[in-house]
N, C-alpha and C positions, 0 to 999 in steps of 0.2 A: 533475612536477606542475604543472598548469595554474593560472592565477591564479583566485583565487576569484569567481563570477560570482553576485552576490546580485541583480542585478535585470537584466531583458532589455529593451531598447529597440531597436526595428527601425524606424526612421524611414520614414514612408510606408506601413508596413503596419498595417492596422487592428486595434487591440487589442479582444479579445472578452471576456476575463475573467482576473483575476489572483488566483490562489489562494495558499494558504500556501508552496507549493513551486513550482508551475507557472504559467507565463504563456501565456495562450492567445492566438492572433491568428485573424483571420477572414479566409479566403482566398476568400471567395465561396461556393463550393460544398463546401468543405471547411475543416477547422481545423489550424493549427499549434500542436502542443503543445511548449512548451520547458521542460525542467526546470532550474530554477536551482540553485545550491548552497546555498539557505537551508535550514535545519532548524528543525522546530517541536517543540515538547514542552509537553503540558498546554495546548494550544490557544493558545500564543504563539510567534512567530518570534523565534528567537534573533538578537541583533544582528550576530554574524559566523557565517559559513557554515563548510561543509566541503569543502575542495578536492575537485573531481571527482564530487561526490556526484550532480550531476544527470546526468552521463554514466553513472555506475554504475547508477543507478535506471533509466534508459532501457533500458540494455543487458540488466538482469535482466528487466525487462518484455518486451521483445522476445523473449527466450529463451522466456519462458512462454507469451506469445501465440502463437508457433510452435508450441510444445509441445502446446498444448490445441486447436489449430485445428481438430482433428476432433470435439471436444466441443462446443465454442461458438464461433460466429463473433466476430470482435472488428473494432475500428474501423480497424486499420492500413492506410493506403493506401500510403505510402512512407516509408522511414526511412534511405535513402542521400542524403545532401546534394546528391552530385553529379546527382541525378536530381530534385531540387526545382524548382519553377517559376522562371522567369527573374528574376522580381521579388525573390527570395530569395538570388539569387547574391552579392551584396555582403555578406552576412552568414554566408556559407558557413562561416568559421572559427569563427564564434562558435556555429553551431546543430551543428557536426559531433558525432556521437554522443549529444548530449542533445535531440534533437528528432525529432518524427515528425509526419507528415500523416496526419489521421485523418478518418473520416466524420463528418459532423454527425448528431447523434443527439438525441431528445428524452430527457432524463434521467428515469429512474425514481427517485423520491426516497427510496429506501431503500438502506442501507448493508448488503450482504448479508454478513454476519460469520458465519463457519464455525469451530467449535471442535473439535480433536480431543483437546485437553488442558485441563485446569482450571487457568486461570491470569489474572493481572489482574483486571479487573472481574467477570469470570465467577466467579473464585474468591471474591471479596467478596460477590457476590450469593448463592452457593451456601451460605457460611457463615451468612448471614442466613434464607435461605428453603429452602434444600436444592433450589433450582431456578434455572434461568437462562432468562429471557424466556418464564416459564411451562411449561418443560420440566422435569418432575420427574426428579432424578437419583438414583442410588443412595446410602443413607447411608453415612457413614463414609468418603468419599473424601478423600485427602490433596491438599495443594497440589500442583500440576503433575501430578497423576494422569492417566493416559491414561482417556479416556472410552470406554464400552463401544462406541460408534460415534460418527462425527463428529455434530455436532448444528448446526442453522441457527438463529443467534440474532440476529436482525436489529435494527437501530438505525434512528432517523430520520436523515435527512441534513440536518443543521443547518447554515445558512449561516453563523451566528455562534454562538458558545458550544459547549455540549458535546452531543453526539449522544445521545439516549435510547434506552434498551433498549424494544423493543415486542415483543408477542407475534406468532405467525403469523397469529392471527385479525385483529389490527390491521393487518397487511400485506395481508391480503385485502379488508379493508374499505377499504383506501386504493387499492389497485391492481387489485382484481379477483381472482376465483379462478384464472382461466387464467394470467394474468401471475405471480401469486404462486407456483403451482405451478412455472412455467417457470424463475424466477429462483432457487427453492429447489433444484430438481433439479440446474440447471447450476452452482450454487455447490457443492454437495456432490460433484458428479462430477468437477469441476475440481480441487477441493482433494484428493480421493482420488487421482487421477492424479499430481498433483504432489508430494504427500507421499510417494507412494511412490518416485518418482525421487529425491527429496531424501534419503529414508531410505538409499537405495544410495549416495549421496554424503557420507553422515555427517552429514546435518543433520535435525533433527526440525522440521517446520513445526507449531508448536502451535496457531496459529490465523491466520487472514487474513481480508481483507474484500474483495469485489469490487463493482463498480458496473456498471449496465446502462442501456441506453438504447434507445429505438425508432428504427428506421430504417424509415419506412413502417409496416407491419404487422409487421416482422422485429425481434426483440429480439437484441442484440448486446452484448458485454462491451466497456466504455470505460475510458478513464483509464489507470490503471496496473495491474500484476499481479504479485502475490506478492514484493513488494520489502521491503527491511528497513524502510520506512516504513509499510507497511501489513500486516505479518506479525509474529510472533514466531518467530524463527529459533533453534534451540537446537544446541550441539555433541551429537550423540548418544553420543559416547564418555565425556561427563561428566554424562549425564542421571541424575537421582535423585530419585524422588517424595518429596515430603514437605518439600520447600524450594523457594525461588526458584531459577532456574536462570541460569547464564551464557548470555549471548546473543550473536547477530551483528547484532542491530539496535538501535533507538533505546532500548532498556531500559538500556544503559550510562549514555546521557546522562540519562535520567530518573533513575536512581540518583544521578548526581551532582548534580542539581538537588535532590533529597530531601536530600542530605547537607548542603547548605550552608544548608538552612532556608529556600529561597525560598518566599515565601507564594503562588506561582503566579499572581500578578496583574501584568500589564503595567506597567512594560517589564521584560523578561526580561534576566537578567544576562549579560554577556559571557563567553564560554566562554574558560577557559585553554587555551594552545597544546596542552598534554598531553591534554586532553579532545578537542580537535579532531583531533588526529593519531591518538589511539585509536579515535574514532569511524570516521574515514575507512578505518583498518585493517580494522575489523570489517566495514565495508559491502564492502570489496574482498575480503576473505577469502570472504564469502558469494558475491559475484560468481563467483570462481575455482572455488569447490568445485561450485556449482550448474550453471555452464555448461561447466565443464572448460576455459575460456579462460584464458590467461596475462595477456592484454592487452586493454584496453577496445576 
C-alpha cells in the first residue's frame, strides 16, 4: 500500500484546475489529469483520504475507456508514465497508475446521468412525483427496482454546491437539439454495454454519470468513466429489490456519515481507520471483478 496522496504538486508544471478528487495541469496542447486519494461525500472532501484510491479510479476508468472506444471517442492520449513528456519525468513515481494525458475539450455543462435501477435521489424523486427528471415511471415500483429500460436523467454541472435535476427539454434549451441527442444516445449506449459486461462479472451497475466535451466539432467523453466515485455498483448475488443494497462504491462511506449524525456542512469529520480500510477494500474489489486484474 502506498502513502496517501491528498494533494499533488508538480513544481514548474502549470496548474489548470483542482477538483474534489483530481488535480489537472496544463501541458499546452493537452491536459494532465492526476487522481488524488481524496474522497468526497455530500459535496465535502474528507480530511483524510483512501490509500491507492487515485490509482484504482484511474485504472478502472482506463478499462472502460478502452471497452467503449467503438461506442464513443474519449479524451485519452497516453496513460503510460514512461511515455509522458520529458518535463514530467521528475514526477514519474508520483504520477504512475494515477494519471493520464488527455485531449483538451470544451466542457458540455451537463452531468449525463443514466439509471437502470431506482435508487438514491431518483428513488426519492419517484416517491414524491412518480417521475424522475420529468420521465413518468410505472406506479408501484420498489426501492432498487430494475427499471423497464435505462433512463437519461441529466443534472446541471454545478461548480459549487449540489447538481440539480433537469429535464431533457432543458438540456435541449441549453446545448441544442443535436448535441442533446448525441450525448443522450451515447450515454445510454455506453451504459448498456458496460452494464452487460459488469453483470457477467457479478456486478450490477445501478446508475452512473458521464461528462462530454467538444474537440472542435467532435464530441468526446472526458474526465472519468464508471468508477465507484461516479456510479452505484451492487453485488449481483446479494441484490434484492425493496431495500437499499450493499455496494462497492461510496455508499458505504455515505452510510457511515449518516450514522454519526454529521450535518453535511464543512468541515467534514475525520474518517476512522476501519472506514478508510473498508472503503479501500470495496474499491479494490470492484476493480478486480470488473477488469479481471489482480494488481493495479
